[in-house]
Structures are given as structure tokens and as C-alpha cells.
C-alpha beads as a LAMMPS data file, in Angstrom:
LAMMPS data file: protein, C-alpha beads

85 atoms
84 bonds

1 atom types
1 bond types

-500.0 500.0 xlo xhi
-500.0 500.0 ylo yhi
-500.0 500.0 zlo zhi

Masses

1 110.0

Atoms # bond

1 1 1 288.371 -223.988 198.237
2 1 1 286.728 -226.271 201.384
3 1 1 287.096 -229.100 199.430
4 1 1 290.844 -228.265 198.961
5 1 1 290.799 -227.295 202.627
6 1 1 288.133 -230.631 203.943
7 1 1 291.038 -232.858 201.492
8 1 1 294.031 -231.984 204.054
9 1 1 292.120 -231.798 207.082
10 1 1 293.350 -227.403 207.336
11 1 1 291.740 -225.251 209.634
12 1 1 291.457 -222.086 206.991
13 1 1 292.729 -221.864 203.395
14 1 1 292.424 -218.507 201.082
15 1 1 293.200 -216.417 198.252
16 1 1 294.008 -213.150 199.109
17 1 1 294.642 -209.948 196.561
18 1 1 296.264 -207.416 197.390
19 1 1 293.930 -204.448 196.848
20 1 1 294.770 -200.403 197.828
21 1 1 293.024 -201.337 201.194
22 1 1 294.911 -203.990 202.512
23 1 1 294.706 -207.558 201.846
24 1 1 290.679 -209.180 200.329
25 1 1 290.016 -212.379 199.690
26 1 1 289.981 -213.353 196.791
27 1 1 288.470 -217.126 198.399
28 1 1 287.758 -219.068 201.126
29 1 1 287.028 -221.719 203.478
30 1 1 287.756 -221.977 206.544
31 1 1 288.090 -220.168 210.413
32 1 1 289.784 -217.287 211.508
33 1 1 290.317 -216.175 208.020
34 1 1 293.976 -214.548 208.364
35 1 1 294.100 -210.656 206.590
36 1 1 297.473 -210.656 205.868
37 1 1 299.771 -213.335 204.712
38 1 1 302.035 -212.833 207.450
39 1 1 299.383 -213.865 210.317
40 1 1 299.349 -217.946 207.999
41 1 1 301.929 -220.379 209.084
42 1 1 301.426 -221.222 204.838
43 1 1 301.494 -219.044 202.400
44 1 1 303.196 -219.083 199.010
45 1 1 302.774 -216.164 195.749
46 1 1 301.023 -216.882 192.968
47 1 1 300.861 -214.996 189.795
48 1 1 299.152 -212.479 189.015
49 1 1 299.606 -211.541 192.859
50 1 1 297.281 -213.298 195.197
51 1 1 298.754 -215.741 198.142
52 1 1 298.086 -218.719 199.116
53 1 1 296.890 -218.555 203.148
54 1 1 296.430 -221.956 204.306
55 1 1 296.316 -222.319 208.479
56 1 1 296.264 -225.439 210.315
57 1 1 296.587 -226.155 214.370
58 1 1 296.765 -229.700 213.905
59 1 1 300.623 -230.188 211.232
60 1 1 303.016 -232.917 211.729
61 1 1 305.934 -233.159 210.959
62 1 1 305.593 -234.710 207.750
63 1 1 302.840 -231.608 207.325
64 1 1 305.124 -229.150 207.635
65 1 1 308.640 -231.317 205.315
66 1 1 306.036 -230.785 202.449
67 1 1 304.981 -227.571 203.309
68 1 1 308.219 -226.172 203.878
69 1 1 309.002 -222.182 203.404
70 1 1 306.825 -222.920 200.184
71 1 1 304.981 -225.508 198.570
72 1 1 306.508 -226.975 195.891
73 1 1 306.626 -225.625 192.432
74 1 1 304.487 -227.606 190.536
75 1 1 301.974 -227.270 193.073
76 1 1 302.003 -223.653 193.748
77 1 1 302.322 -224.169 189.130
78 1 1 298.164 -225.489 189.504
79 1 1 296.687 -223.828 192.194
80 1 1 297.678 -220.954 189.838
81 1 1 295.600 -221.960 187.135
82 1 1 292.581 -223.464 189.527
83 1 1 293.355 -219.282 190.115
84 1 1 292.934 -218.783 186.462
85 1 1 289.971 -220.705 185.847

Bonds

1 1 1 2
2 1 2 3
3 1 3 4
4 1 4 5
5 1 5 6
6 1 6 7
7 1 7 8
8 1 8 9
9 1 9 10
10 1 10 11
11 1 11 12
12 1 12 13
13 1 13 14
14 1 14 15
15 1 15 16
16 1 16 17
17 1 17 18
18 1 18 19
19 1 19 20
20 1 20 21
21 1 21 22
22 1 22 23
23 1 23 24
24 1 24 25
25 1 25 26
26 1 26 27
27 1 27 28
28 1 28 29
29 1 29 30
30 1 30 31
31 1 31 32
32 1 32 33
33 1 33 34
34 1 34 35
35 1 35 36
36 1 36 37
37 1 37 38
38 1 38 39
39 1 39 40
40 1 40 41
41 1 41 42
42 1 42 43
43 1 43 44
44 1 44 45
45 1 45 46
46 1 46 47
47 1 47 48
48 1 48 49
49 1 49 50
50 1 50 51
51 1 51 52
52 1 52 53
53 1 53 54
54 1 54 55
55 1 55 56
56 1 56 57
57 1 57 58
58 1 58 59
59 1 59 60
60 1 60 61
61 1 61 62
62 1 62 63
63 1 63 64
64 1 64 65
65 1 65 66
66 1 66 67
67 1 67 68
68 1 68 69
69 1 69 70
70 1 70 71
71 1 71 72
72 1 72 73
73 1 73 74
74 1 74 75
75 1 75 76
76 1 76 77
77 1 77 78
78 1 78 79
79 1 79 80
80 1 80 81
81 1 81 82
82 1 82 83
83 1 83 84
84 1 84 85
């Protein structure tokens, strides 16, 4: 996860899984770690109940356009594949 965080100059990136106690980080890099997807500027549901969350302070207009309300489906598919490995 840290390679992805550094590549895209993110403050935080994490995979959160829903548990009976709330959300639990399955993998994460950076800080502060959002406790829920609502606390992150960007989030995307993945196929197995995990949510990818990303946070960055230095977001350009182009970055925001690329991320949009959710990542493109090809990115989501790749993230699903990586998460299952």
C-alpha cells in the first residue's frame, strides 16, 4: 500500500472491511487513517465488502476529475484483483 500511496502522493490509503465492531483496516499506509469511508475524501466499494479509502491534502482539479465520485471501473477491478491476492 505504501508504494501506491507514494506513487500518487496520497496522505493515506487503506482497505477497510466491515466487521461486527465497525470497520477494520485490512491494509493501510499513511496517516491519519479514516475510521469509516465517510471520513475519507474518496472511497470506492470493492467486490468483497471492502472499501478503498484515500486522503490527500494536495488535490489538484485534474486529480479530482480523475477520481470523480468513484474510481474508474478498470481501476476498481484491478484493486479487487490485488486485494484478493
